[in-house]
C-alpha positions as CSV (number, residue, x, y, z in Angstrom):
1,M,0.0,0.0,0.0
2,A,1.4,3.4,-1.0
3,N,2.0,6.1,1.6
4,I,0.3,9.3,0.4
5,T,1.8,12.6,1.5
6,R,1.1,16.2,0.7
7,F,3.7,17.7,-1.7
8,N,5.5,20.7,-0.4
9,P,7.9,22.3,-2.8
10,F,10.0,23.9,0.0
11,N,10.9,20.4,1.3
12,E,12.6,19.7,-2.0
13,L,14.3,23.1,-2.2
14,A,15.7,22.7,1.3
15,R,17.5,19.5,0.3
16,L,18.7,20.8,-3.0
17,D,22.3,21.6,-3.4
18,P,22.8,22.2,-7.1
19,F,26.5,23.2,-6.8
20,A,27.7,20.2,-4.8
21,D,30.1,18.8,-7.4
22,V,31.2,22.1,-9.1
23,G,34.3,22.5,-7.0
24,D,35.7,25.2,-4.7
25,F,34.2,28.2,-6.7
26,F,30.7,27.7,-5.2
27,N,31.9,26.2,-1.9
28,G,29.6,27.3,0.9
29,F,26.8,28.6,-1.4
30,T,23.6,26.7,-0.9
31,L,19.9,27.4,-0.9
32,R,19.6,26.5,2.8
33,P,20.2,30.0,4.3
34,V,17.5,31.4,2.1
35,L,15.0,28.8,3.3
36,R,16.1,28.7,6.9
37,N,12.7,30.0,8.2
38,F,10.7,27.2,6.5
39,E,10.3,24.1,8.7
40,I,10.7,20.7,7.0
41,E,7.8,18.4,7.7
42,P,8.7,15.5,10.1
43,Q,9.3,12.2,8.4
44,I,9.8,8.6,9.6
45,K,13.1,7.2,8.3
46,L,13.3,3.4,8.4
47,E,16.1,0.8,8.5
48,V,14.8,-2.8,8.0
49,S,17.1,-5.8,8.3
50,E,16.3,-9.5,8.0
51,E,17.8,-12.4,9.9
52,D,16.9,-16.1,9.9
53,K,14.0,-15.9,12.3
54,V,13.4,-12.2,12.9
55,Y,13.1,-8.8,11.2
56,R,14.7,-5.9,12.9
57,V,13.3,-2.4,12.3
58,K,14.8,0.9,13.4
59,A,12.5,4.0,12.8
60,E,13.8,7.5,13.5
61,I,10.9,9.5,15.0
62,P,12.6,12.4,16.9
63,G,10.7,14.8,19.2
64,V,7.8,12.5,19.8
65,K,6.7,11.0,23.2
66,K,6.5,7.2,23.2
67,E,2.8,7.4,24.3
68,D,2.1,9.2,20.9
69,I,3.5,6.3,18.8
70,N,1.2,3.6,17.4
71,V,2.5,0.4,15.7
72,T,0.1,-2.1,14.1
73,V,1.1,-5.5,12.7
74,D,-1.3,-7.3,10.3
75,G,0.4,-10.3,8.8
76,K,3.1,-9.0,6.5
77,Q,1.9,-5.3,6.8
78,I,3.6,-3.1,9.4
79,S,2.2,0.4,10.1
80,I,3.9,3.1,12.3
81,S,2.2,6.3,13.1
82,A,3.0,9.1,15.5
83,E,1.4,12.4,16.6
84,V,3.8,15.3,16.4
85,K,3.3,18.3,18.7
86,K,5.7,21.2,18.4
87,E,5.4,24.5,20.2
88,K,7.8,27.3,19.9
89,E,7.6,30.7,21.6
90,E,9.9,33.7,21.5
91,K,9.8,36.3,24.2
92,E,11.4,39.6,25.0
93,G,11.0,39.9,28.8
94,E,7.3,39.2,29.5
95,K,6.1,40.2,26.0
96,V,5.5,37.4,23.5
97,I,7.1,38.2,20.1
98,R,6.2,35.1,18.2
99,S,4.4,31.9,19.0
100,E,4.2,28.9,16.6
101,R,2.4,25.6,17.1
102,Y,2.5,22.5,14.9
103,Y,0.2,19.5,15.4
104,G,0.2,16.8,12.9
105,K,0.4,13.1,12.3
106,V,3.2,11.2,10.4
107,S,2.9,7.6,9.3
108,R,4.7,5.0,7.4
109,S,3.6,1.5,6.2
110,F,5.6,-1.2,4.6
111,S,5.2,-4.9,3.7
112,L,7.6,-7.7,4.6
113,D,8.3,-11.0,2.7
114,Q,7.0,-13.2,5.5
115,A,4.2,-12.9,8.0
116,V,5.1,-11.7,11.5
117,D,4.1,-13.4,14.8
118,E,2.2,-10.6,16.5
119,S,2.2,-12.2,19.9
120,A,6.1,-12.2,20.2
121,T,6.9,-8.7,18.8
122,Q,8.9,-6.3,20.9
123,A,9.3,-2.6,20.6
124,K,11.3,0.1,22.6
125,Y,11.7,3.8,22.0
126,T,14.8,5.6,23.2
127,D,16.5,8.8,22.1
128,G,14.1,9.4,19.1
129,V,14.6,5.9,17.7
130,L,11.9,3.1,17.7
131,E,13.6,-0.3,17.7
132,M,11.3,-3.3,16.9
133,T,12.0,-7.0,16.8
134,L,9.5,-8.8,14.7
135,P,9.7,-12.6,14.8
136,K,8.8,-14.5,11.6
137,K,5.7,-16.7,11.9
138,S,6.7,-20.3,11.8
139,G,5.2,-22.5,9.0
140,T,5.0,-19.7,6.5
141,I,8.4,-20.3,4.8
142,T,8.3,-19.8,1.1
143,K,9.5,-22.8,-0.9
144,K,11.0,-22.4,-4.4
145,I,9.8,-24.9,-6.9
146,T,11.8,-25.6,-10.1
147,V,9.7,-25.9,-13.2
148,A,10.4,-28.9,-15.4
């Protein structure tokens, strides 16, 4: 299942560095200083590895409380979602100069090759990284058949 996200052209411009390979002439010139006031939407970055009996997943979800993270396992389909709450306030003495709030939800879904045993899954969240151990369901090993 595809993960649908809203297109934001400033996300792409913030990552763009068109002069990266030109050499020393443009060294230090990027578009980032121009776009420094635009916030990049939070994203979930994944690292999935497979061993004989388990899948190991590391998901980077910085700035989120562990109570705001939801993980669902449905056979081969894994879904991770989190509610992001960000508040920023600038003051001069007692006077509020600027106040910003962002509330949103980020999610990521992916499929694995083999079904997961939901009863034996483990997950822990420390320092912005969600680490999951997803044991493979026994008896669902795919067998390759040669065609004669």
